[in-house]
PyMOL commands that place a pseudoatom at each C-alpha (Angstrom):
pseudoatom trace, name=CA, resn=MET, resi=1, chain=A, elem=C, hetatm=0, pos=[-14.129, -18.092, -17.715]
pseudoatom trace, name=CA, resn=ALA, resi=2, chain=A, elem=C, hetatm=0, pos=[-15.693, -18.624, -21.066]
pseudoatom trace, name=CA, resn=ALA, resi=3, chain=A, elem=C, hetatm=0, pos=[-17.393, -15.975, -23.206]
pseudoatom trace, name=CA, resn=MET, resi=4, chain=A, elem=C, hetatm=0, pos=[-20.429, -17.577, -24.943]
pseudoatom trace, name=CA, resn=ALA, resi=5, chain=A, elem=C, hetatm=0, pos=[-22.030, -14.560, -26.755]
pseudoatom trace, name=CA, resn=MET, resi=6, chain=A, elem=C, hetatm=0, pos=[-20.957, -10.887, -26.815]
pseudoatom trace, name=CA, resn=SER, resi=7, chain=A, elem=C, hetatm=0, pos=[-20.973, -9.798, -23.289]
pseudoatom trace, name=CA, resn=LEU, resi=8, chain=A, elem=C, hetatm=0, pos=[-22.526, -12.776, -21.703]
pseudoatom trace, name=CA, resn=ARG, resi=9, chain=A, elem=C, hetatm=0, pos=[-19.801, -13.965, -19.103]
pseudoatom trace, name=CA, resn=VAL, resi=10, chain=A, elem=C, hetatm=0, pos=[-19.677, -17.540, -17.840]
pseudoatom trace, name=CA, resn=VAL, resi=11, chain=A, elem=C, hetatm=0, pos=[-17.356, -17.846, -14.860]
pseudoatom trace, name=CA, resn=VAL, resi=12, chain=A, elem=C, hetatm=0, pos=[-16.092, -21.207, -13.717]
pseudoatom trace, name=CA, resn=PRO, resi=13, chain=A, elem=C, hetatm=0, pos=[-13.870, -20.477, -10.552]
pseudoatom trace, name=CA, resn=PRO, resi=14, chain=A, elem=C, hetatm=0, pos=[-10.863, -22.633, -10.283]
pseudoatom trace, name=CA, resn=HIS, resi=15, chain=A, elem=C, hetatm=0, pos=[-11.408, -23.347, -6.606]
pseudoatom trace, name=CA, resn=PRO, resi=16, chain=A, elem=C, hetatm=0, pos=[-10.562, -26.820, -5.223]
pseudoatom trace, name=CA, resn=LEU, resi=17, chain=A, elem=C, hetatm=0, pos=[-13.563, -26.795, -2.778]
pseudoatom trace, name=CA, resn=ILE, resi=18, chain=A, elem=C, hetatm=0, pos=[-15.906, -26.100, -5.787]
pseudoatom trace, name=CA, resn=ALA, resi=19, chain=A, elem=C, hetatm=0, pos=[-14.444, -29.022, -7.593]
pseudoatom trace, name=CA, resn=HIS, resi=20, chain=A, elem=C, hetatm=0, pos=[-14.541, -31.279, -4.553]
pseudoatom trace, name=CA, resn=TRP, resi=21, chain=A, elem=C, hetatm=0, pos=[-18.196, -30.721, -3.862]
pseudoatom trace, name=CA, resn=LEU, resi=22, chain=A, elem=C, hetatm=0, pos=[-19.020, -30.913, -7.543]
pseudoatom trace, name=CA, resn=THR, resi=23, chain=A, elem=C, hetatm=0, pos=[-17.544, -34.456, -7.514]
pseudoatom trace, name=CA, resn=VAL, resi=24, chain=A, elem=C, hetatm=0, pos=[-19.780, -35.330, -4.495]
pseudoatom trace, name=CA, resn=LEU, resi=25, chain=A, elem=C, hetatm=0, pos=[-22.846, -34.111, -6.479]
pseudoatom trace, name=CA, resn=ARG, resi=26, chain=A, elem=C, hetatm=0, pos=[-21.915, -36.179, -9.520]
pseudoatom trace, name=CA, resn=ASP, resi=27, chain=A, elem=C, hetatm=0, pos=[-21.578, -39.482, -7.625]
pseudoatom trace, name=CA, resn=ARG, resi=28, chain=A, elem=C, hetatm=0, pos=[-24.719, -41.464, -8.073]
pseudoatom trace, name=CA, resn=ASP, resi=29, chain=A, elem=C, hetatm=0, pos=[-24.167, -43.120, -4.748]
pseudoatom trace, name=CA, resn=THR, resi=30, chain=A, elem=C, hetatm=0, pos=[-24.198, -39.879, -2.725]
pseudoatom trace, name=CA, resn=PRO, resi=31, chain=A, elem=C, hetatm=0, pos=[-27.033, -40.084, -0.217]
pseudoatom trace, name=CA, resn=PRO, resi=32, chain=A, elem=C, hetatm=0, pos=[-29.569, -37.192, -0.043]
pseudoatom trace, name=CA, resn=PRO, resi=33, chain=A, elem=C, hetatm=0, pos=[-28.153, -35.713, 3.296]
pseudoatom trace, name=CA, resn=LEU, resi=34, chain=A, elem=C, hetatm=0, pos=[-24.604, -35.507, 1.751]
pseudoatom trace, name=CA, resn=PHE, resi=35, chain=A, elem=C, hetatm=0, pos=[-25.973, -34.341, -1.584]
pseudoatom trace, name=CA, resn=GLY, resi=36, chain=A, elem=C, hetatm=0, pos=[-27.726, -31.480, 0.274]
pseudoatom trace, name=CA, resn=THR, resi=37, chain=A, elem=C, hetatm=0, pos=[-24.458, -30.557, 1.915]
pseudoatom trace, name=CA, resn=ALA, resi=38, chain=A, elem=C, hetatm=0, pos=[-22.718, -30.531, -1.360]
pseudoatom trace, name=CA, resn=MET, resi=39, chain=A, elem=C, hetatm=0, pos=[-25.413, -28.261, -2.904]
pseudoatom trace, name=CA, resn=ALA, resi=40, chain=A, elem=C, hetatm=0, pos=[-25.122, -25.883, 0.032]
pseudoatom trace, name=CA, resn=GLU, resi=41, chain=A, elem=C, hetatm=0, pos=[-21.322, -25.785, -0.276]
pseudoatom trace, name=CA, resn=GLN, resi=42, chain=A, elem=C, hetatm=0, pos=[-21.698, -25.103, -3.977]
pseudoatom trace, name=CA, resn=GLY, resi=43, chain=A, elem=C, hetatm=0, pos=[-24.010, -22.238, -3.162]
pseudoatom trace, name=CA, resn=ARG, resi=44, chain=A, elem=C, hetatm=0, pos=[-21.696, -20.918, -0.497]
pseudoatom trace, name=CA, resn=TRP, resi=45, chain=A, elem=C, hetatm=0, pos=[-18.542, -20.831, -2.564]
pseudoatom trace, name=CA, resn=LEU, resi=46, chain=A, elem=C, hetatm=0, pos=[-20.066, -19.770, -5.827]
pseudoatom trace, name=CA, resn=THR, resi=47, chain=A, elem=C, hetatm=0, pos=[-21.729, -16.925, -4.037]
pseudoatom trace, name=CA, resn=TYR, resi=48, chain=A, elem=C, hetatm=0, pos=[-18.501, -15.916, -2.577]
pseudoatom trace, name=CA, resn=GLU, resi=49, chain=A, elem=C, hetatm=0, pos=[-17.042, -15.816, -6.110]
pseudoatom trace, name=CA, resn=SER, resi=50, chain=A, elem=C, hetatm=0, pos=[-19.822, -13.991, -7.655]
pseudoatom trace, name=CA, resn=LEU, resi=51, chain=A, elem=C, hetatm=0, pos=[-19.521, -11.287, -5.038]
pseudoatom trace, name=CA, resn=ARG, resi=52, chain=A, elem=C, hetatm=0, pos=[-15.838, -10.833, -5.379]
pseudoatom trace, name=CA, resn=ASP, resi=53, chain=A, elem=C, hetatm=0, pos=[-15.980, -7.850, -7.747]
pseudoatom trace, name=CA, resn=TRP, resi=54, chain=A, elem=C, hetatm=0, pos=[-19.529, -6.840, -7.261]
pseudoatom trace, name=CA, resn=LEU, resi=55, chain=A, elem=C, hetatm=0, pos=[-20.597, -6.366, -3.691]
pseudoatom trace, name=CA, resn=PRO, resi=56, chain=A, elem=C, hetatm=0, pos=[-20.581, -2.616, -2.852]
pseudoatom trace, name=CA, resn=GLN, resi=57, chain=A, elem=C, hetatm=0, pos=[-18.186, -1.470, -0.035]
pseudoatom trace, name=CA, resn=GLN, resi=58, chain=A, elem=C, hetatm=0, pos=[-17.595, 1.764, 1.756]
pseudoatom trace, name=CA, resn=THR, resi=59, chain=A, elem=C, hetatm=0, pos=[-14.572, 3.000, 3.845]
pseudoatom trace, name=CA, resn=VAL, resi=60, chain=A, elem=C, hetatm=0, pos=[-14.897, 3.388, 7.621]
pseudoatom trace, name=CA, resn=ALA, resi=61, chain=A, elem=C, hetatm=0, pos=[-12.639, 4.937, 10.236]
pseudoatom trace, name=CA, resn=LEU, resi=62, chain=A, elem=C, hetatm=0, pos=[-11.937, 2.693, 13.262]
pseudoatom trace, name=CA, resn=GLU, resi=63, chain=A, elem=C, hetatm=0, pos=[-9.596, 2.262, 16.176]
pseudoatom trace, name=CA, resn=THR, resi=64, chain=A, elem=C, hetatm=0, pos=[-7.514, -0.738, 16.551]
pseudoatom trace, name=CA, resn=PRO, resi=65, chain=A, elem=C, hetatm=0, pos=[-6.073, -1.612, 19.990]
pseudoatom trace, name=CA, resn=LEU, resi=66, chain=A, elem=C, hetatm=0, pos=[-2.863, 0.262, 18.932]
pseudoatom trace, name=CA, resn=GLY, resi=67, chain=A, elem=C, hetatm=0, pos=[-4.299, 3.321, 17.081]
pseudoatom trace, name=CA, resn=PRO, resi=68, chain=A, elem=C, hetatm=0, pos=[-6.538, 4.704, 14.228]
pseudoatom trace, name=CA, resn=SER, resi=69, chain=A, elem=C, hetatm=0, pos=[-6.932, 2.776, 10.971]
pseudoatom trace, name=CA, resn=GLU, resi=70, chain=A, elem=C, hetatm=0, pos=[-9.347, 2.507, 7.988]
pseudoatom trace, name=CA, resn=GLY, resi=71, chain=A, elem=C, hetatm=0, pos=[-11.255, -0.475, 6.861]
pseudoatom trace, name=CA, resn=GLN, resi=72, chain=A, elem=C, hetatm=0, pos=[-13.656, -1.665, 4.117]
pseudoatom trace, name=CA, resn=VAL, resi=73, chain=A, elem=C, hetatm=0, pos=[-17.261, -2.902, 5.093]
pseudoatom trace, name=CA, resn=VAL, resi=74, chain=A, elem=C, hetatm=0, pos=[-20.156, -3.972, 2.885]
pseudoatom trace, name=CA, resn=ASP, resi=75, chain=A, elem=C, hetatm=0, pos=[-22.367, -0.956, 2.179]
pseudoatom trace, name=CA, resn=PRO, resi=76, chain=A, elem=C, hetatm=0, pos=[-25.572, -1.589, 4.074]
pseudoatom trace, name=CA, resn=SER, resi=77, chain=A, elem=C, hetatm=0, pos=[-27.488, 0.935, 2.011]
pseudoatom trace, name=CA, resn=VAL, resi=78, chain=A, elem=C, hetatm=0, pos=[-27.389, -1.301, -1.150]
pseudoatom trace, name=CA, resn=PRO, resi=79, chain=A, elem=C, hetatm=0, pos=[-30.208, -3.947, -0.802]
pseudoatom trace, name=CA, resn=LEU, resi=80, chain=A, elem=C, hetatm=0, pos=[-29.774, -7.454, -2.086]
pseudoatom trace, name=CA, resn=LEU, resi=81, chain=A, elem=C, hetatm=0, pos=[-32.527, -9.776, -3.403]
pseudoatom trace, name=CA, resn=ALA, resi=82, chain=A, elem=C, hetatm=0, pos=[-31.960, -13.526, -3.594]
pseudoatom trace, name=CA, resn=VAL, resi=83, chain=A, elem=C, hetatm=0, pos=[-34.174, -15.546, -5.940]
pseudoatom trace, name=CA, resn=PRO, resi=84, chain=A, elem=C, hetatm=0, pos=[-34.026, -19.240, -5.424]
pseudoatom trace, name=CA, resn=VAL, resi=85, chain=A, elem=C, hetatm=0, pos=[-35.702, -21.222, -8.331]
pseudoatom trace, name=CA, resn=LEU, resi=86, chain=A, elem=C, hetatm=0, pos=[-37.651, -24.131, -6.877]
pseudoatom trace, name=CA, resn=ARG, resi=87, chain=A, elem=C, hetatm=0, pos=[-37.099, -26.789, -5.901]
pseudoatom trace, name=CA, resn=GLY, resi=88, chain=A, elem=C, hetatm=0, pos=[-33.366, -27.303, -6.376]
pseudoatom trace, name=CA, resn=GLY, resi=89, chain=A, elem=C, hetatm=0, pos=[-32.419, -23.788, -6.068]
pseudoatom trace, name=CA, resn=LEU, resi=90, chain=A, elem=C, hetatm=0, pos=[-33.255, -23.921, -2.295]
pseudoatom trace, name=CA, resn=GLY, resi=91, chain=A, elem=C, hetatm=0, pos=[-30.271, -26.127, -1.922]
pseudoatom trace, name=CA, resn=LEU, resi=92, chain=A, elem=C, hetatm=0, pos=[-27.857, -23.503, -3.265]
pseudoatom trace, name=CA, resn=TRP, resi=93, chain=A, elem=C, hetatm=0, pos=[-29.580, -20.833, -1.245]
pseudoatom trace, name=CA, resn=GLN, resi=94, chain=A, elem=C, hetatm=0, pos=[-29.003, -22.707, 1.884]
pseudoatom trace, name=CA, resn=GLY, resi=95, chain=A, elem=C, hetatm=0, pos=[-25.311, -22.214, 1.635]
pseudoatom trace, name=CA, resn=ALA, resi=96, chain=A, elem=C, hetatm=0, pos=[-25.577, -18.839, 0.186]
pseudoatom trace, name=CA, resn=GLN, resi=97, chain=A, elem=C, hetatm=0, pos=[-27.737, -17.523, 2.978]
pseudoatom trace, name=CA, resn=SER, resi=98, chain=A, elem=C, hetatm=0, pos=[-24.713, -17.867, 5.346]
pseudoatom trace, name=CA, resn=VAL, resi=99, chain=A, elem=C, hetatm=0, pos=[-22.916, -15.323, 3.057]
pseudoatom trace, name=CA, resn=LEU, resi=100, chain=A, elem=C, hetatm=0, pos=[-25.876, -13.059, 2.601]
pseudoatom trace, name=CA, resn=PRO, resi=101, chain=A, elem=C, hetatm=0, pos=[-27.960, -13.348, 5.765]
pseudoatom trace, name=CA, resn=ALA, resi=102, chain=A, elem=C, hetatm=0, pos=[-29.682, -9.860, 5.251]
pseudoatom trace, name=CA, resn=ALA, resi=103, chain=A, elem=C, hetatm=0, pos=[-30.823, -10.457, 1.707]
pseudoatom trace, name=CA, resn=ARG, resi=104, chain=A, elem=C, hetatm=0, pos=[-34.534, -10.398, 0.966]
pseudoatom trace, name=CA, resn=VAL, resi=105, chain=A, elem=C, hetatm=0, pos=[-35.711, -13.641, -0.519]
pseudoatom trace, name=CA, resn=ALA, resi=106, chain=A, elem=C, hetatm=0, pos=[-38.302, -14.119, -3.400]
pseudoatom trace, name=CA, resn=HIS, resi=107, chain=A, elem=C, hetatm=0, pos=[-38.953, -17.704, -4.566]
pseudoatom trace, name=CA, resn=LEU, resi=108, chain=A, elem=C, hetatm=0, pos=[-39.818, -18.569, -8.274]
pseudoatom trace, name=CA, resn=GLY, resi=109, chain=A, elem=C, hetatm=0, pos=[-41.314, -21.830, -9.444]
pseudoatom trace, name=CA, resn=VAL, resi=110, chain=A, elem=C, hetatm=0, pos=[-41.170, -22.777, -13.165]
pseudoatom trace, name=CA, resn=GLU, resi=111, chain=A, elem=C, hetatm=0, pos=[-41.832, -26.156, -14.747]
pseudoatom trace, name=CA, resn=VAL, resi=112, chain=A, elem=C, hetatm=0, pos=[-40.883, -27.022, -18.276]
pseudoatom trace, name=CA, resn=SER, resi=113, chain=A, elem=C, hetatm=0, pos=[-42.904, -29.509, -19.931]
pseudoatom trace, name=CA, resn=GLY, resi=114, chain=A, elem=C, hetatm=0, pos=[-44.590, -30.735, -23.110]
pseudoatom trace, name=CA, resn=PRO, resi=115, chain=A, elem=C, hetatm=0, pos=[-43.150, -31.320, -26.505]
pseudoatom trace, name=CA, resn=GLN, resi=116, chain=A, elem=C, hetatm=0, pos=[-42.178, -27.647, -26.988]
pseudoatom trace, name=CA, resn=ALA, resi=117, chain=A, elem=C, hetatm=0, pos=[-40.486, -27.466, -23.646]
pseudoatom trace, name=CA, resn=SER, resi=118, chain=A, elem=C, hetatm=0, pos=[-42.726, -24.631, -22.614]
pseudoatom trace, name=CA, resn=PRO, resi=119, chain=A, elem=C, hetatm=0, pos=[-42.317, -22.937, -19.219]
pseudoatom trace, name=CA, resn=HIS, resi=120, chain=A, elem=C, hetatm=0, pos=[-45.234, -22.967, -16.861]
pseudoatom trace, name=CA, resn=TRP, resi=121, chain=A, elem=C, hetatm=0, pos=[-45.297, -20.827, -13.710]
pseudoatom trace, name=CA, resn=TYR, resi=122, chain=A, elem=C, hetatm=0, pos=[-46.587, -22.051, -10.453]
pseudoatom trace, name=CA, resn=LEU, resi=123, chain=A, elem=C, hetatm=0, pos=[-45.020, -19.532, -8.040]
pseudoatom trace, name=CA, resn=ASP, resi=124, chain=A, elem=C, hetatm=0, pos=[-44.009, -15.905, -8.418]
pseudoatom trace, name=CA, resn=ASP, resi=125, chain=A, elem=C, hetatm=0, pos=[-42.950, -14.289, -5.203]
pseudoatom trace, name=CA, resn=LEU, resi=126, chain=A, elem=C, hetatm=0, pos=[-41.105, -11.254, -6.566]
pseudoatom trace, name=CA, resn=PRO, resi=127, chain=A, elem=C, hetatm=0, pos=[-41.828, -7.894, -5.219]
pseudoatom trace, name=CA, resn=GLU, resi=128, chain=A, elem=C, hetatm=0, pos=[-44.124, -5.620, -7.234]
pseudoatom trace, name=CA, resn=ALA, resi=129, chain=A, elem=C, hetatm=0, pos=[-41.200, -3.218, -7.776]
pseudoatom trace, name=CA, resn=VAL, resi=130, chain=A, elem=C, hetatm=0, pos=[-37.443, -3.492, -7.362]
pseudoatom trace, name=CA, resn=GLY, resi=131, chain=A, elem=C, hetatm=0, pos=[-35.322, -0.397, -6.978]
pseudoatom trace, name=CA, resn=GLU, resi=132, chain=A, elem=C, hetatm=0, pos=[-32.551, 0.516, -9.378]
pseudoatom trace, name=CA, resn=ARG, resi=133, chain=A, elem=C, hetatm=0, pos=[-29.915, -0.020, -6.694]
pseudoatom trace, name=CA, resn=VAL, resi=134, chain=A, elem=C, hetatm=0, pos=[-30.965, -3.488, -5.632]
pseudoatom trace, name=CA, resn=GLY, resi=135, chain=A, elem=C, hetatm=0, pos=[-28.487, -6.230, -6.458]
pseudoatom trace, name=CA, resn=VAL, resi=136, chain=A, elem=C, hetatm=0, pos=[-30.203, -9.587, -7.642]
pseudoatom trace, name=CA, resn=LEU, resi=137, chain=A, elem=C, hetatm=0, pos=[-28.903, -13.079, -7.454]
pseudoatom trace, name=CA, resn=VAL, resi=138, chain=A, elem=C, hetatm=0, pos=[-30.658, -15.910, -9.004]
pseudoatom trace, name=CA, resn=PHE, resi=139, chain=A, elem=C, hetatm=0, pos=[-30.045, -19.452, -7.585]
pseudoatom trace, name=CA, resn=LEU, resi=140, chain=A, elem=C, hetatm=0, pos=[-30.756, -22.054, -10.339]
pseudoatom trace, name=CA, resn=PRO, resi=141, chain=A, elem=C, hetatm=0, pos=[-29.931, -25.739, -9.480]
pseudoatom trace, name=CA, resn=VAL, resi=142, chain=A, elem=C, hetatm=0, pos=[-28.705, -26.589, -13.018]
pseudoatom trace, name=CA, resn=LEU, resi=143, chain=A, elem=C, hetatm=0, pos=[-28.832, -24.918, -16.406]
pseudoatom trace, name=CA, resn=ALA, resi=144, chain=A, elem=C, hetatm=0, pos=[-29.897, -27.655, -18.843]
pseudoatom trace, name=CA, resn=ARG, resi=145, chain=A, elem=C, hetatm=0, pos=[-31.950, -26.529, -21.885]
pseudoatom trace, name=CA, resn=GLY, resi=146, chain=A, elem=C, hetatm=0, pos=[-31.908, -22.950, -20.666]
pseudoatom trace, name=CA, resn=VAL, resi=147, chain=A, elem=C, hetatm=0, pos=[-35.700, -22.490, -21.037]
pseudoatom trace, name=CA, resn=THR, resi=148, chain=A, elem=C, hetatm=0, pos=[-36.209, -22.078, -17.330]
pseudoatom trace, name=CA, resn=LEU, resi=149, chain=A, elem=C, hetatm=0, pos=[-33.532, -19.420, -16.976]
pseudoatom trace, name=CA, resn=VAL, resi=150, chain=A, elem=C, hetatm=0, pos=[-34.817, -17.567, -19.995]
pseudoatom trace, name=CA, resn=ALA, resi=151, chain=A, elem=C, hetatm=0, pos=[-38.346, -17.441, -18.538]
pseudoatom trace, name=CA, resn=VAL, resi=152, chain=A, elem=C, hetatm=0, pos=[-36.941, -16.200, -15.190]
pseudoatom trace, name=CA, resn=LEU, resi=153, chain=A, elem=C, hetatm=0, pos=[-34.766, -13.519, -16.877]
pseudoatom trace, name=CA, resn=GLU, resi=154, chain=A, elem=C, hetatm=0, pos=[-37.646, -12.384, -18.922]
pseudoatom trace, name=CA, resn=ARG, resi=155, chain=A, elem=C, hetatm=0, pos=[-39.734, -11.992, -15.824]
pseudoatom trace, name=CA, resn=LEU, resi=156, chain=A, elem=C, hetatm=0, pos=[-36.883, -10.059, -14.157]
pseudoatom trace, name=CA, resn=ARG, resi=157, chain=A, elem=C, hetatm=0, pos=[-36.518, -7.822, -17.146]
pseudoatom trace, name=CA, resn=GLU, resi=158, chain=A, elem=C, hetatm=0, pos=[-40.276, -6.813, -16.751]
pseudoatom trace, name=CA, resn=LEU, resi=159, chain=A, elem=C, hetatm=0, pos=[-39.245, -5.390, -13.358]
pseudoatom trace, name=CA, resn=GLY, resi=160, chain=A, elem=C, hetatm=0, pos=[-36.306, -3.531, -14.927]
pseudoatom trace, name=CA, resn=ILE, resi=161, chain=A, elem=C, hetatm=0, pos=[-33.701, -6.094, -13.645]
pseudoatom trace, name=CA, resn=SER, resi=162, chain=A, elem=C, hetatm=0, pos=[-30.886, -6.737, -16.016]
pseudoatom trace, name=CA, resn=GLY, resi=163, chain=A, elem=C, hetatm=0, pos=[-27.301, -6.027, -16.732]
pseudoatom trace, name=CA, resn=PRO, resi=164, chain=A, elem=C, hetatm=0, pos=[-24.435, -5.668, -14.162]
pseudoatom trace, name=CA, resn=ARG, resi=165, chain=A, elem=C, hetatm=0, pos=[-26.648, -5.750, -11.006]
pseudoatom trace, name=CA, resn=LEU, resi=166, chain=A, elem=C, hetatm=0, pos=[-27.966, -9.230, -11.922]
pseudoatom trace, name=CA, resn=ARG, resi=167, chain=A, elem=C, hetatm=0, pos=[-25.905, -12.490, -11.424]
pseudoatom trace, name=CA, resn=ILE, resi=168, chain=A, elem=C, hetatm=0, pos=[-26.750, -16.101, -11.773]
pseudoatom trace, name=CA, resn=VAL, resi=169, chain=A, elem=C, hetatm=0, pos=[-25.397, -18.900, -9.663]
pseudoatom trace, name=CA, resn=THR, resi=170, chain=A, elem=C, hetatm=0, pos=[-25.730, -22.456, -10.753]
pseudoatom trace, name=CA, resn=THR, resi=171, chain=A, elem=C, hetatm=0, pos=[-23.988, -25.696, -10.254]
pseudoatom trace, name=CA, resn=VAL, resi=172, chain=A, elem=C, hetatm=0, pos=[-23.567, -27.205, -13.884]
pseudoatom trace, name=CA, resn=ALA, resi=173, chain=A, elem=C, hetatm=0, pos=[-24.332, -25.438, -17.067]
pseudoatom trace, name=CA, resn=SER, resi=174, chain=A, elem=C, hetatm=0, pos=[-24.765, -27.186, -20.416]
pseudoatom trace, name=CA, resn=ALA, resi=175, chain=A, elem=C, hetatm=0, pos=[-23.242, -25.624, -23.554]
pseudoatom trace, name=CA, resn=PRO, resi=176, chain=A, elem=C, hetatm=0, pos=[-26.501, -25.775, -25.387]
pseudoatom trace, name=CA, resn=GLY, resi=177, chain=A, elem=C, hetatm=0, pos=[-28.268, -24.047, -22.565]
pseudoatom trace, name=CA, resn=LEU, resi=178, chain=A, elem=C, hetatm=0, pos=[-25.685, -21.340, -22.400]
pseudoatom trace, name=CA, resn=LYS, resi=179, chain=A, elem=C, hetatm=0, pos=[-26.057, -20.852, -26.130]
pseudoatom trace, name=CA, resn=LEU, resi=180, chain=A, elem=C, hetatm=0, pos=[-29.872, -20.255, -25.798]
pseudoatom trace, name=CA, resn=VAL, resi=181, chain=A, elem=C, hetatm=0, pos=[-29.402, -17.877, -22.815]
pseudoatom trace, name=CA, resn=GLY, resi=182, chain=A, elem=C, hetatm=0, pos=[-26.765, -15.988, -24.808]
pseudoatom trace, name=CA, resn=GLU, resi=183, chain=A, elem=C, hetatm=0, pos=[-28.996, -15.530, -27.760]
pseudoatom trace, name=CA, resn=HIS, resi=184, chain=A, elem=C, hetatm=0, pos=[-31.618, -13.885, -25.512]
pseudoatom trace, name=CA, resn=PHE, resi=185, chain=A, elem=C, hetatm=0, pos=[-29.614, -12.116, -22.856]
pseudoatom trace, name=CA, resn=GLU, resi=186, chain=A, elem=C, hetatm=0, pos=[-26.232, -10.675, -23.942]
pseudoatom trace, name=CA, resn=ASP, resi=187, chain=A, elem=C, hetatm=0, pos=[-25.559, -8.533, -20.819]
pseudoatom trace, name=CA, resn=LEU, resi=188, chain=A, elem=C, hetatm=0, pos=[-25.266, -11.317, -18.155]
pseudoatom trace, name=CA, resn=THR, resi=189, chain=A, elem=C, hetatm=0, pos=[-22.952, -12.877, -15.796]
pseudoatom trace, name=CA, resn=LEU, resi=190, chain=A, elem=C, hetatm=0, pos=[-23.301, -16.566, -14.708]
pseudoatom trace, name=CA, resn=TYR, resi=191, chain=A, elem=C, hetatm=0, pos=[-21.216, -18.427, -12.185]
pseudoatom trace, name=CA, resn=CYS, resi=192, chain=A, elem=C, hetatm=0, pos=[-21.086, -22.245, -12.153]
pseudoatom trace, name=CA, resn=ALA, resi=193, chain=A, elem=C, hetatm=0, pos=[-18.873, -25.181, -11.120]
pseudoatom trace, name=CA, resn=CYS, resi=194, chain=A, elem=C, hetatm=0, pos=[-18.370, -26.386, -14.578]
pseudoatom trace, name=CA, resn=ILE, resi=195, chain=A, elem=C, hetatm=0, pos=[-19.848, -26.487, -18.200]
pseudoatom trace, name=CA, resn=ASP, resi=196, chain=A, elem=C, hetatm=0, pos=[-20.956, -29.885, -19.513]
pseudoatom trace, name=CA, resn=PRO, resi=197, chain=A, elem=C, hetatm=0, pos=[-21.066, -30.411, -23.291]
pseudoatom trace, name=CA, resn=ASP, resi=198, chain=A, elem=C, hetatm=0, pos=[-24.308, -32.185, -23.966]
pseudoatom trace, name=CA, resn=LEU, resi=199, chain=A, elem=C, hetatm=0, pos=[-27.902, -32.793, -23.227]
pseudoatom trace, name=CA, resn=ASP, resi=200, chain=A, elem=C, hetatm=0, pos=[-29.660, -36.304, -23.314]
pseudoatom trace, name=CA, resn=ALA, resi=201, chain=A, elem=C, hetatm=0, pos=[-32.923, -36.926, -25.270]
pseudoatom trace, name=CA, resn=ASP, resi=202, chain=A, elem=C, hetatm=0, pos=[-34.926, -35.742, -22.290]
pseudoatom trace, name=CA, resn=GLY, resi=203, chain=A, elem=C, hetatm=0, pos=[-33.108, -32.446, -21.973]
pseudoatom trace, name=CA, resn=ARG, resi=204, chain=A, elem=C, hetatm=0, pos=[-30.903, -33.446, -19.007]
pseudoatom trace, name=CA, resn=VAL, resi=205, chain=A, elem=C, hetatm=0, pos=[-27.441, -32.203, -18.667]
pseudoatom trace, name=CA, resn=ARG, resi=206, chain=A, elem=C, hetatm=0, pos=[-24.835, -34.971, -19.480]
pseudoatom trace, name=CA, resn=PRO, resi=207, chain=A, elem=C, hetatm=0, pos=[-22.877, -36.140, -17.585]
pseudoatom trace, name=CA, resn=GLY, resi=208, chain=A, elem=C, hetatm=0, pos=[-24.491, -33.649, -14.975]
pseudoatom trace, name=CA, resn=PHE, resi=209, chain=A, elem=C, hetatm=0, pos=[-25.574, -35.202, -11.677]
pseudoatom trace, name=CA, resn=GLY, resi=210, chain=A, elem=C, hetatm=0, pos=[-29.330, -36.093, -12.353]
pseudoatom trace, name=CA, resn=ASP, resi=211, chain=A, elem=C, hetatm=0, pos=[-32.351, -34.344, -10.917]
pseudoatom trace, name=CA, resn=ALA, resi=212, chain=A, elem=C, hetatm=0, pos=[-31.299, -31.964, -8.317]
pseudoatom trace, name=CA, resn=ALA, resi=213, chain=A, elem=C, hetatm=0, pos=[-34.630, -31.741, -6.493]
pseudoatom trace, name=CA, resn=ARG, resi=214, chain=A, elem=C, hetatm=0, pos=[-35.121, -35.541, -6.441]
pseudoatom trace, name=CA, resn=ARG, resi=215, chain=A, elem=C, hetatm=0, pos=[-31.683, -36.218, -5.110]
pseudoatom trace, name=CA, resn=LEU, resi=216, chain=A, elem=C, hetatm=0, pos=[-31.995, -33.299, -2.504]
pseudoatom trace, name=CA, resn=TYR, resi=217, chain=A, elem=C, hetatm=0, pos=[-35.200, -34.579, -1.107]
pseudoatom trace, name=CA, resn=GLY, resi=218, chain=A, elem=C, hetatm=0, pos=[-34.716, -38.364, -1.566]
pseudoatom trace, name=CA, resn=SER, resi=219, chain=A, elem=C, hetatm=0, pos=[-37.844, -38.608, -3.851]
pseudoatom trace, name=CA, resn=GLY, resi=220, chain=A, elem=C, hetatm=0, pos=[-36.095, -40.287, -6.764]
pseudoatom trace, name=CA, resn=LYS, resi=221, chain=A, elem=C, hetatm=0, pos=[-37.300, -43.831, -6.027]
pseudoatom trace, name=CA, resn=PRO, resi=222, chain=A, elem=C, hetatm=0, pos=[-40.835, -44.887, -7.224]
pseudoatom trace, name=CA, resn=GLY, resi=223, chain=A, elem=C, hetatm=0, pos=[-43.268, -46.809, -5.009]
pseudoatom trace, name=CA, resn=CYS, resi=224, chain=A, elem=C, hetatm=0, pos=[-44.790, -46.515, -1.689]
pseudoatom trace, name=CA, resn=LEU, resi=225, chain=A, elem=C, hetatm=0, pos=[-43.286, -45.137, 1.525]
pseudoatom trace, name=CA, resn=GLY, resi=226, chain=A, elem=C, hetatm=0, pos=[-43.705, -47.083, 4.761]
for i in range(1, 226): cmd.bond("trace and resi %d" % i, "trace and resi %d" % (i + 1))
show_as sticks, trace
zoom trace
């Protein structure tokens, strides 16, 4: 865990499976099907970690084969909203969905382009209103410059979503991107597989693992198909 700015918390879980699937993501020779599996596994395990101290529980009475007992179950009265950021965020959500099968899903599409690295929205599937008890998880494929995440967080803040009920799940986060996010949003918790130190001239995380969406869907090679 590394604290980047005031109460911004960046958690890098020391889990061997997270490290294993990150290595698969990084390998440039990983084919798209296996890359998709690695993204899904990252989404699954990072979601487990993000819910460890956060998912509401309630005590229930039950009967075992040998007598009465008590147990803890997830509180079904607390709704959850999953927000995959397209397109790469769908790879993370594929794994997280097995952990949170009852969560409502709202897709967001943001492109960052131009010399000023400005965000441009092409999809906003968020509900018109989100109750105060709803927990929200954002699935971001990678945190590079931080512009996309800042735009998403600003949109969520318009709906009153911020603070402890909001968590971010991503694969790799860059140190410059975390700095930008921390300057805008102090009360935030983010889970990732690792923190990479640099960005290249095009704003890509280095060493990173390249373009998540292209590697997921096999669209990284130019030219004709068929």
